[in-house]
C-alpha positions as CSV (number, residue, x, y, z in Angstrom):
1,K,19.6,26.1,15.5
2,L,18.0,22.6,15.4
3,C,16.7,21.2,18.6
4,S,17.2,17.5,19.5
5,P,14.0,15.5,19.7
6,Y,15.8,13.3,22.2
7,L,16.5,16.2,24.5
8,D,13.3,18.2,24.1
9,G,11.0,15.4,25.0
10,T,9.4,14.8,21.6
11,F,10.2,11.0,21.7
12,D,9.0,10.7,25.3
13,K,5.4,11.1,24.1
14,L,5.7,8.6,21.3
15,L,7.6,5.7,22.9
16,P,4.8,4.6,25.4
17,L,2.3,4.3,22.6
18,E,1.3,0.8,21.3
19,H,2.8,1.3,17.8
20,R,6.2,-0.1,16.8
21,W,8.1,3.2,16.5
22,Q,11.4,3.8,14.8
23,V,13.3,7.0,14.6
24,L,13.9,8.2,11.1
25,A,15.6,11.5,10.2
26,E,14.7,12.7,6.8
27,T,16.1,15.7,4.9
28,A,13.4,15.6,2.2
29,R,9.8,14.6,2.0
30,G,9.1,11.1,0.9
31,C,10.3,7.5,1.5
32,P,14.0,7.2,2.1
33,Y,14.2,3.6,0.8
34,A,14.2,2.3,-2.7
35,C,11.8,-0.7,-2.4
36,T,9.5,1.0,-5.1
37,F,6.4,-1.0,-4.1
38,C,4.3,2.0,-4.8
39,V,1.0,2.9,-6.4
40,A,-0.4,6.0,-8.1
41,G,-2.3,8.5,-6.0
42,E,-5.7,7.6,-7.6
43,T,-5.3,4.0,-6.3
44,K,-8.1,3.1,-3.8
45,V,-7.1,1.3,-0.6
46,D,-9.9,-1.0,0.6
47,T,-10.5,0.3,4.1
48,V,-13.3,-1.0,6.5
49,F,-15.1,2.3,5.6
50,G,-15.0,1.6,1.9
51,P,-12.4,2.4,-0.8
52,R,-10.3,5.5,-0.2
53,K,-7.8,7.1,-2.5
54,I,-4.3,6.6,-1.1
55,S,-3.4,10.2,-1.9
56,D,-6.3,11.3,0.4
57,L,-5.0,9.1,3.2
58,E,-1.7,10.9,3.0
59,L,-3.4,14.2,3.7
60,R,-4.1,15.4,7.2
61,W,-7.6,14.1,7.5
62,F,-9.2,10.7,6.8
63,G,-12.9,11.3,6.5
64,D,-14.0,13.1,9.6
65,R,-12.5,10.6,12.1
66,F,-8.8,9.9,11.6
67,S,-5.8,12.0,11.2
68,V,-2.8,10.6,9.3
69,Q,-1.1,9.9,12.6
70,S,-3.8,7.4,13.5
71,P,-3.8,3.9,12.3
72,I,-6.2,3.2,9.4
73,P,-8.4,0.0,9.6
74,I,-8.1,-1.8,6.3
75,W,-8.9,-5.2,4.8
76,S,-6.0,-7.6,4.5
77,C,-4.9,-11.2,4.4
78,L,-1.8,-13.3,4.2
79,P,-0.6,-14.4,0.7
80,T,-0.9,-18.0,1.8
81,D,-4.6,-17.7,2.6
82,D,-6.8,-19.8,0.3
83,I,-9.3,-18.5,-2.2
84,L,-12.7,-17.9,-0.5
85,S,-11.0,-17.4,2.9
86,P,-12.5,-14.4,4.8
87,V,-10.3,-11.3,4.8
88,K,-9.5,-9.7,8.2
89,E,-9.4,-6.2,9.5
90,V,-5.9,-5.0,10.3
91,L,-4.3,-1.6,10.9
92,A,-2.2,0.3,8.3
93,Y,0.2,3.1,9.2
94,N,2.2,5.9,7.5
95,P,0.5,6.5,4.2
96,V,3.1,8.6,2.5
97,I,4.2,9.9,-0.8
98,T,7.1,7.7,-1.7
99,G,8.3,9.2,-4.9
100,R,8.0,12.1,-7.4
101,D,8.2,11.7,-11.2
102,Q,8.1,7.9,-11.2
103,R,7.6,5.7,-14.2
104,L,4.5,3.5,-13.9
105,V,2.7,0.6,-15.6
106,R,-1.0,-0.1,-15.8
107,V,-2.0,-3.7,-15.0
108,N,-5.3,-4.3,-16.7
109,F,-7.6,-7.2,-15.7
110,T,-10.2,-9.1,-17.8
111,D,-13.1,-7.7,-15.8
112,G,-12.2,-4.1,-16.9
113,T,-10.4,-3.0,-13.7
114,S,-6.8,-1.9,-13.5
115,I,-4.1,-0.6,-11.1
116,D,-1.3,1.9,-11.9
117,C,1.9,1.1,-10.0
118,T,5.6,1.0,-10.2
119,P,6.9,-1.9,-12.4
120,S,8.4,-3.7,-9.4
121,H,5.2,-3.5,-7.2
122,K,4.5,-6.9,-5.9
123,F,1.3,-8.8,-6.4
124,C,0.3,-12.3,-5.0
125,D,-0.5,-15.0,-7.5
126,L,-2.7,-18.0,-6.9
127,R,0.4,-20.1,-6.0
128,C,1.1,-17.7,-3.2
129,R,4.2,-16.3,-4.9
130,E,5.2,-12.6,-5.0
131,V,5.1,-11.4,-8.6
132,E,6.3,-8.0,-9.7
133,A,3.9,-6.0,-12.0
134,W,6.3,-6.2,-15.0
135,D,6.5,-10.0,-14.6
136,L,2.7,-10.5,-14.7
137,V,1.6,-12.3,-17.9
138,N,-1.6,-12.3,-19.8
139,G,-3.9,-14.9,-18.4
140,G,-2.0,-14.9,-15.1
141,Q,-4.1,-14.8,-11.9
142,V,-3.6,-12.7,-8.9
143,K,-5.4,-12.7,-5.5
144,A,-8.1,-10.1,-5.1
145,L,-10.9,-8.9,-2.8
146,S,-14.5,-10.0,-3.4
147,G,-16.8,-8.7,-0.7
148,K,-15.1,-9.8,2.4
149,H,-13.5,-12.9,0.9
150,L,-10.4,-13.6,-1.0
151,W,-10.9,-14.2,-4.7
152,F,-8.8,-13.8,-7.9
153,K,-8.6,-11.6,-11.0
154,V,-7.1,-12.6,-14.4
155,V,-4.4,-10.3,-15.9
156,H,-5.3,-9.0,-19.4
157,S,-2.2,-6.8,-20.0
158,V,0.6,-4.8,-18.5
159,V,1.4,-1.6,-20.3
160,P,3.8,1.3,-19.5
161,L,2.1,4.7,-18.8
162,S,3.3,7.8,-20.4
163,G,4.8,10.6,-18.4
164,Y,5.9,10.7,-14.8
165,H,3.8,10.3,-11.7
166,D,3.8,10.7,-7.9
167,T,3.7,7.4,-6.0
168,Y,2.3,6.4,-2.6
169,C,2.4,3.5,-0.2
170,L,1.6,2.6,3.4
171,S,2.8,0.0,5.9
172,V,0.8,-3.0,7.2
173,P,2.9,-4.5,10.0
174,E,0.6,-7.4,10.7
175,T,0.5,-8.9,7.2
176,S,2.6,-6.8,4.9
177,W,-0.2,-6.9,2.4
178,F,-3.2,-4.7,1.6
179,F,-5.9,-4.5,-1.1
180,A,-5.4,-1.7,-3.6
181,N,-8.1,-1.3,-6.3
182,G,-9.3,-4.7,-5.0
183,M,-5.9,-6.5,-5.7
184,L,-3.8,-8.0,-3.0
185,V,-0.5,-6.0,-3.1
186,H,2.6,-5.8,-1.0
187,N,3.1,-2.8,1.3
188,C,6.1,-0.5,1.6
189,E,9.1,-2.3,3.0
190,W,10.4,0.5,5.3
191,G,7.4,0.8,7.6
192,A,6.5,-2.9,8.0
């Protein structure tokens, strides 16, 4: 017998909180939407405490201070912010595994860094446009983090990865963008 969270008082505890809550019934673990703005588990999210693997954020503990139910302070900005603008601290929510056995691409940059993500994961170019990973071109420039300021990186190549991989994402309601491996990327659509 399955109890109703409406009748047993479960939602009564959540609704007064300051977060924007939505009720979502899932029959399987993972993201129920098909936005596919996802990154590999080894991808590091730029939190105010330093870079943290997104797969670790999905677990029950974030360092020794935060549980996954707590908001995570991260660095973010708007895609329309200018290069050299300071980034700001915002809160991210719901770091979750969004897919199993997904095909990924590796976006390589001229400085030797890279990010593994789904082909449709969105980046922000210097003209403030959303560009999917598979549409990035050699020599193209995307917005990136440099210290606590907005900068850019130059794309070297986009190559498909072999095999299948688990993917993760999180939601950033204030800006819809976060820094992953130092690059400004779009968050998961469902939680924002």
